[in-house]
C-alpha positions in Angstrom: -70.3 64.6 89.6 -72.4 63.3 86.6 -76.0 62.9 87.0 -78.0 60.3 85.1 -81.6 61.4 84.6 -84.1 58.2 84.3 -87.2 59.1 82.2 -89.1 56.2 81.7 -92.1 56.5 78.8 -95.1 55.5 77.2 -96.5 57.0 73.8 -94.7 60.2 74.6 -94.6 61.3 70.9 -96.4 64.3 71.5 -94.7 65.9 74.9 -90.6 64.4 74.5 -89.4 66.8 72.1 -89.8 69.7 74.5 -89.5 67.5 77.8 -86.2 67.0 75.8 -85.9 70.3 75.3 -86.3 71.8 78.7 -84.5 69.2 80.8 -81.5 70.4 78.7 -81.4 74.3 78.5 -82.6 73.6 82.4 -79.9 71.1 83.8 -76.2 73.0 84.2 -74.3 70.0 85.4 -72.5 66.6 83.6 -75.5 64.5 82.9 -76.8 62.0 80.7 -80.7 61.5 80.3 -81.8 57.8 79.7 -85.6 57.4 77.7 -86.5 54.1 79.0 -89.2 52.7 76.5 -90.7 49.6 76.4 -91.5 48.3 72.5 -90.1 49.8 70.2 -93.8 51.1 68.1 -93.5 53.8 70.8 -93.9 56.8 69.7 -91.8 58.5 71.6 -88.6 56.7 70.0 -88.9 58.3 67.1 -89.1 61.6 67.8 -86.6 61.1 70.7 -83.9 59.5 68.2 -84.2 62.9 65.9 -83.2 65.1 69.0 -80.5 62.6 69.8 -78.6 64.8 66.5 -77.9 67.7 68.6 -78.4 66.6 72.1 -75.3 63.4 72.4 -76.4 62.9 76.0 -79.5 61.6 75.1 -80.1 57.5 75.1 -82.6 55.7 74.0 -82.7 52.7 76.2 -85.6 49.3 75.9 -86.5 48.3 78.7 -85.5 45.2 79.8 -87.1 44.0 82.6 -91.3 43.4 81.2 -93.4 46.3 79.9 -93.9 48.5 83.1 -93.3 52.2 84.8 -91.5 51.0 87.5 -89.7 47.4 85.3 -88.2 50.9 83.0 -87.2 51.9 87.0 -85.3 49.1 86.7 -83.8 49.3 83.9 -83.0 52.9 83.6 -81.0 52.4 87.5 -79.1 49.4 86.4 -78.4 51.3 82.9 -77.4 54.8 84.6 -73.6 55.6 84.6 -74.1 58.7 87.1 -73.0 58.6 90.0 -76.5 60.0 90.8 -79.7 59.6 89.4 -82.7 60.9 89.7 -85.7 59.7 88.5 -87.8 62.5 86.4 -91.0 62.0 84.7 -92.0 62.6 81.1 -94.5 65.0 81.2 -92.7 67.5 82.8 -94.7 67.3 86.1 -91.3 67.4 87.9 -89.7 71.0 86.9 -86.2 70.3 85.7 -84.5 73.6 86.9 -84.7 72.4 90.4 -82.3 69.3 89.4 -79.2 71.9 89.7 -80.9 72.8 93.4 -81.4 69.4 94.4 -77.5 68.5 92.8 -76.2 71.2 94.9 -78.0 69.8 98.0 -76.6 66.2 97.4 -72.9 67.9 97.4 -73.3 69.9 100.2 -75.2 67.8 102.7 -75.0 64.5 101.4 -72.1 62.0 103.2 -69.6 62.2 99.3 -68.2 58.2 100.1 -71.6 56.9 99.9 -71.7 55.4 96.1 -74.7 56.3 94.8 -77.9 58.1 95.8 -81.2 58.2 93.9 -83.0 61.1 94.5 -86.2 62.5 93.0 -87.9 65.5 93.4 -90.9 66.3 94.9 -92.8 69.7 93.5 -96.0 70.6 95.2 -97.4 74.3 93.6 -100.0 75.4 96.0 -100.9 79.1 95.1 -98.4 81.5 95.7 -95.5 79.5 97.4 -92.6 78.2 95.7 -92.3 74.5 94.9 -91.5 72.5 97.7 -88.7 70.2 97.1 -86.2 67.5 97.3 -87.0 64.1 98.2 -84.0 62.6 98.9 -83.1 58.2 98.7 -80.1 56.0 99.4 -79.7 53.4 97.2 -76.3 51.6 97.8 -75.8 48.8 95.1 
């Protein structure tokens, strides 16, 4: 299974280095990380260009549908090459470690004959309990 991680960004220059490194350290399955930005002046772009030297699976993709997170997601879904797609925020509100568990859940529970599944993690952190995860959305192309 190839996983595409779609990550919309807007001036995330201060946090994107840590985010990419944590994602790349956590993910144990074949994947691509698509970082979707709106404008060339976005502070995220130069940081990601440097990171691409170390992490070739990280791809910068310019939003082709107009500004905003929703349009960035549309662009990311269109550009994703993986058979499974995950939407993840750039500020690490989603723990990248859950992606391996979500992928395993997908492989064990979902119908493999479906062409593409889009899934995203939902994390809830009440005190002293583990995260609650796995919101799955089927997407047909």
